[in-house]
C-alpha positions in Angstrom: 25.1 -15.8 5.9 26.3 -19.1 4.3 30.1 -19.4 4.2 33.0 -21.7 3.8 36.5 -21.3 5.2 39.5 -21.8 3.0 43.2 -21.0 3.1 43.8 -18.0 0.8 46.1 -15.2 -0.1 45.3 -11.5 -0.7 45.6 -10.1 -4.2 45.5 -6.4 -5.1 42.2 -5.8 -7.0 43.6 -4.0 -10.0 46.3 -6.6 -10.4 43.6 -9.4 -10.2 41.5 -7.6 -12.8 44.4 -7.1 -15.2 45.4 -10.8 -14.8 41.8 -11.9 -15.7 41.7 -9.4 -18.6 44.9 -10.9 -20.1 43.5 -14.4 -19.8 40.3 -13.4 -21.5 42.3 -11.6 -24.3 44.2 -14.8 -24.9 40.8 -16.6 -25.1 40.1 -14.3 -28.1 37.7 -11.8 -26.5 37.9 -8.3 -27.8 39.6 -5.8 -25.5 36.2 -4.2 -24.6 34.5 -7.5 -23.8 37.5 -8.8 -21.9 37.6 -5.7 -19.7 33.9 -5.8 -19.0 33.9 -9.5 -18.0 37.0 -9.0 -15.8 35.3 -6.1 -14.2 32.1 -8.0 -13.4 34.2 -10.9 -11.8 36.4 -8.7 -9.7 33.5 -6.5 -8.6 31.8 -9.7 -7.3 34.9 -10.5 -5.2 35.2 -7.0 -4.0 31.6 -7.2 -2.7 32.3 -10.5 -1.0 30.4 -12.6 -3.5 33.3 -14.9 -4.1 31.0 -17.7 -5.4 30.5 -15.6 -8.5 33.8 -13.9 -8.8 37.1 -14.9 -10.4 36.7 -18.5 -9.3 34.4 -19.0 -12.3 37.0 -17.8 -14.9 38.7 -21.2 -15.4 35.3 -22.7 -16.2 34.5 -20.0 -18.7 37.9 -20.4 -20.4 37.4 -24.2 -20.7 34.0 -23.7 -22.2 35.5 -21.2 -24.7 38.2 -23.8 -25.5 35.5 -26.5 -26.0 33.4 -24.0 -28.2 30.3 -24.0 -26.1 30.9 -20.3 -25.4 31.6 -18.0 -28.3 34.4 -15.6 -27.4 33.2 -13.0 -29.9 29.4 -13.4 -30.0 27.3 -11.4 -32.6 24.5 -10.4 -30.2 21.3 -9.2 -31.7 18.8 -6.6 -30.3 15.2 -7.2 -31.2 12.6 -4.4 -30.3 9.3 -6.0 -29.4 7.3 -2.9 -28.5 7.6 0.6 -27.0 8.8 -0.8 -23.6 10.0 -4.4 -24.4 12.6 -6.1 -26.4 14.9 -9.2 -26.5 18.7 -9.7 -26.6 20.0 -12.8 -28.3 23.3 -13.5 -26.6 24.6 -15.7 -29.5 26.1 -18.2 -26.9 28.7 -15.7 -25.6 29.6 -15.0 -22.0 26.4 -14.2 -20.1 27.9 -11.0 -18.7 28.0 -9.4 -22.2 24.3 -10.3 -22.8 23.1 -9.0 -19.4 24.9 -5.7 -19.7 23.5 -5.2 -23.2 20.0 -6.0 -21.9 20.4 -3.7 -18.9 21.5 -0.8 -21.1 18.5 -1.4 -23.5 16.1 -1.6 -20.6 17.3 1.9 -19.5 16.9 3.3 -23.0 13.4 1.9 -23.2 12.5 3.3 -19.8 13.7 6.7 -20.8 11.3 6.7 -23.7 8.4 4.8 -22.2 8.7 5.1 -18.4 9.6 1.4 -18.1 11.7 -1.1 -20.0 11.8 -4.9 -20.0 14.3 -7.0 -21.9 14.3 -10.7 -22.3 17.6 -12.6 -22.9 18.0 -15.9 -24.8 20.9 -18.0 -26.0 23.1 -16.9 -23.1 25.4 -18.5 -20.5 26.3 -18.0 -16.9 26.3 -14.3 -16.1 27.8 -14.1 -12.6 26.3 -12.0 -9.8 23.2 -10.0 -10.8 24.1 -7.1 -8.6 26.4 -5.7 -11.3 23.5 -5.2 -13.7 21.0 -4.0 -11.1 23.4 -1.4 -9.8 24.2 -0.4 -13.4 20.5 0.5 -13.8 20.5 2.2 -10.4 23.4 4.4 -11.5 21.2 5.6 -14.4 18.7 6.9 -11.7 16.2 4.0 -12.2 14.8 1.1 -10.2 16.4 -2.0 -11.5 15.4 -5.7 -11.8 17.4 -8.6 -13.0 16.6 -12.4 -13.1 18.3 -15.4 -14.5 17.8 -19.2 -14.3 20.2 -22.1 -14.5 20.1 -25.9 -14.8 18.3 -28.0 -12.1 20.1 -27.7 -8.8 17.4 -26.9 -6.2 14.7 -29.2 -4.9 11.1 -28.1 -4.9 9.9 -27.9 -1.3 9.5 -31.4 0.1 11.2 -33.1 -2.9 14.3 -35.3 -2.9 15.5 -34.3 -6.4 16.1 -30.9 -8.1 13.9 -29.2 -10.6 14.8 -25.5 -10.9 18.1 -23.8 -10.7 19.4 -21.5 -8.0 17.4 -18.8 -10.0 18.5 -15.5 -8.4 16.6 -12.2 -8.2 18.1 -8.7 -7.9 16.3 -5.5 -7.2 18.0 -2.1 -6.8 16.9 1.4 -5.9 19.3 4.4 -6.3 20.4 6.3 -3.3 22.9 9.2 -2.7 26.6 8.9 -2.8 26.5 5.3 -4.0 24.4 4.1 -1.1 21.8 2.3 -3.2 19.6 -0.5 -2.0 20.6 -3.8 -3.6 18.9 -7.0 -2.9 20.7 -9.8 -4.8 19.8 -13.3 -3.6 19.6 -16.9 -4.9 16.4 -18.8 -4.2 18.6 -21.7 -2.9 19.9 -21.9 0.6 23.4 -21.2 -0.8 24.6 -20.6 -4.4 25.8 -23.7 -6.2 29.1 -21.9 -6.9 29.8 -21.8 -3.2 29.6 -25.6 -3.4 32.0 -25.5 -6.4 34.4 -23.3 -4.5 34.3 -25.7 -1.5 35.1 -28.6 -3.9 38.0 -26.7 -5.5 39.5 -25.8 -2.1 38.9 -29.3 -0.6 36.7 -28.2 2.4 33.5 -29.5 3.7 30.1 -27.8 3.8 27.3 -27.7 6.4 25.1 -30.8 6.5 21.9 -28.9 6.0 22.7 -27.3 2.7 22.4 -30.1 0.2 21.5 -33.7 -0.8 23.6 -36.4 -2.3 22.5 -38.9 -5.0 20.7 -41.0 -2.4 18.6 -38.1 -1.2 20.6 -37.8 2.0 22.3 -34.7 3.5 26.0 -34.4 2.8 29.0 -32.4 4.0 31.1 -33.4 1.0 30.7 -30.8 -1.8 31.8 -33.4 -4.4 28.7 -35.5 -3.6 26.2 -32.7 -3.9 23.4 -33.3 -6.5 20.8 -30.8 -5.2 20.5 -27.8 -2.9 17.6 -26.9 -0.6 15.6 -23.8 -1.4 15.8 -20.9 1.2 12.7 -20.5 3.3 11.1 -23.8 2.3 8.1 -23.3 0.0 8.8 -19.6 -0.3 12.1 -19.9 -2.0 10.9 -22.9 -3.9 7.9 -21.1 -5.4 9.9 -17.9 -6.1 12.5 -20.0 -8.0 9.8 -21.5 -10.2 8.3 -18.2 -11.1 11.7 -16.8 -12.0 12.0 -19.8 -14.4 8.8 -18.7 -16.0 10.1 -15.2 -16.5 13.5 -16.3 -17.9 12.4 -19.4 -20.0 8.9 -18.9 -21.2 9.2 -15.3 -22.4 12.6 -15.8 -24.0 12.0 -19.2 -25.6 14.7 -20.8 -23.4 14.4 -24.3 -21.9 12.9 -24.7 -18.3 15.0 -25.9 -15.4 15.1 -29.7 -16.0 15.9 -29.2 -19.7 18.8 -26.7 -19.4 22.2 -28.2 -20.1 24.2 -28.5 -16.9 26.8 -25.9 -16.2 29.3 -28.5 -15.0 28.1 -31.3 -17.3 29.1 -31.7 -21.0 31.3 -28.6 -21.5 30.8 -28.9 -25.3 27.1 -28.3 -25.0 25.7 -24.7 -25.1 23.8 -23.5 -22.1 20.8 -21.9 -23.8 20.1 -19.7 -20.8 17.5 -17.0 -20.6 17.1 -14.0 -18.4 15.0 -10.9 -17.8 16.1 -7.3 -17.0 13.8 -4.4 -16.1 14.1 -0.7 -15.4 11.6 1.8 -14.1 12.2 5.5 -14.8 11.7 7.2 -11.4 11.4 10.6 -13.0 8.0 9.6 -14.4 6.7 9.3 -10.8 8.7 11.9 -8.8 12.0 13.8 -9.0 14.9 11.5 -8.8 16.6 13.7 -6.2 13.5 13.6 -4.0 13.4 9.8 -4.4 17.1 9.5 -3.4 16.5 11.8 -0.4 13.8 9.4 0.8 16.1 6.4 0.2 18.7 8.1 2.4 16.1 8.6 5.1 14.9 5.1 4.8 18.5 3.8 5.2 19.0 5.9 8.3 15.8 4.8 9.9 16.4 1.2 9.1 19.9 1.3 10.6 18.5 3.0 13.7 16.2 0.0 14.5 17.2 -1.7 17.8 19.3 -4.8 17.0 18.3 -8.2 18.3 21.8 -8.8 19.9 23.7 -6.3 22.0 26.4 -4.6 19.9 24.7 -5.8 16.7 23.8 -3.8 13.7 20.9 -3.8 11.3 22.1 -3.6 7.7 20.1 -2.4 4.7 20.1 -4.6 1.6 23.5 -4.2 -0.1 25.3 -2.6 2.9 27.4 -5.7 3.9 28.6 -5.9 0.3 29.4 -2.2 0.2 31.4 -2.4 3.4 33.2 -5.5 2.2 34.1 -3.6 -1.0 35.6 -0.7 0.9 37.7 -3.1 3.0 38.9 -5.3 0.1 39.9 -2.3 -1.9 42.3 -1.4 0.8 43.4 -4.9 2.0 43.1 -6.9 -1.1 40.9 -9.8 -2.4 41.2 -13.2 -0.7 41.6 -15.9 -3.3 41.9 -19.6 -2.5 45.3 -21.1 -2.8 44.2 -24.0 -5.1 42.5 -21.4 -7.4 45.7 -19.4 -7.4 47.5 -22.6 -8.5 44.9 -23.1 -11.3 45.4 -19.5 -12.4 49.2 -19.8 -12.4 49.0 -22.9 -14.5 46.9 -21.0 -17.1 49.3 -18.1 -17.0 52.3 -20.4 -17.5 50.6 -22.0 -20.5 49.9 -18.6 -22.0 53.2 -17.1 -21.3 51.8 -14.7 -18.7 53.4 -13.8 -15.3 52.0 -15.5 -12.2 49.7 -13.7 -9.8 51.4 -11.7 -7.1 50.1 -12.7 -3.7 50.7 -12.0 0.0 51.3 -14.7 2.6 48.5 -17.2 3.0 45.7 -16.4 5.4 42.7 -18.2 6.7 39.6 -16.5 5.2 35.8 -16.9 5.3 34.6 -17.0 1.7 31.1 -15.7 2.0 28.0 -15.4 -0.1 25.6 -12.5 0.4 23.1 -14.3 -1.7 21.9 -16.1 1.3 21.1 -13.2 3.5 17.7 -13.0 2.3 19.6 -11.7 1.8 22.7 -13.0 -3.8 23.5 -16.6 -8.7 
């Protein structure tokens, strides 16, 4: 599991969510939308996906200020058939478009057995697990894909073509124990690199290339990441670009405006969300019983290392969530300073934190195990 180590402080989850909510309200989001976006960000942190959690909020707020993200988008739903449709995100926050697409996919699946929804004119949507698990909670198998600007080299190349282009697949289990595979097709998410740059720490030398096509440990010099698994991650990333760009009318990887480039330029991102109604094939309860059995048998497999454990997809994140709900969410000290500057400018109280601790900021996207 790829990780960076930063000095951080613990913040109580509900306090962090309320803080993000207030910042989003001040950015002119509606109360409903601000609550939804704050929830997606904090949930990512709770699950240990710090690369896609609250660390992205200052970037979103700056894009709203520079008008490349609409705080109150007028999203449009376009039915395209009995089982397919499209959501136009109207250049709002990507979380809003993805939730709308996931909910429509579930509606289509209830009527037709399966539902597939394309997304266009969107922006960065955070970790895909939030949408996949939303579909799983409806008793369905979920799929979520998105693409981003060129950040990842094709296998054997010295420059990027596709983005980190993540994929998420979920299957509902009992008592919240659902299978959830959420993974980037890069060796690590780009936002882990961004977090390392924010906190002033180095990265492993085999993650990324600099402008001269050489490996680098300086996150500020990174221009491209390697795909996971060589040609396997490389090919999967390209096919995800096909799903997200060609079906939704979005630009392909090399033509997508950069996330950290001109912040006045809209992202024009696409996506794809799918749902399969399990009840068309078998009883949902029977399916969930078999998922429970599968999880038990998977966890009973002999581990490679003595004292080790074999985790099912989504289990490390679920365990991290339980732990962080009790102990708090670690947030880098430099990010906390950024937040408190934003709070001071908006007349909000600063974040309440504990004493600084040294913390591994991890990303489950690389477990191939998540954007």
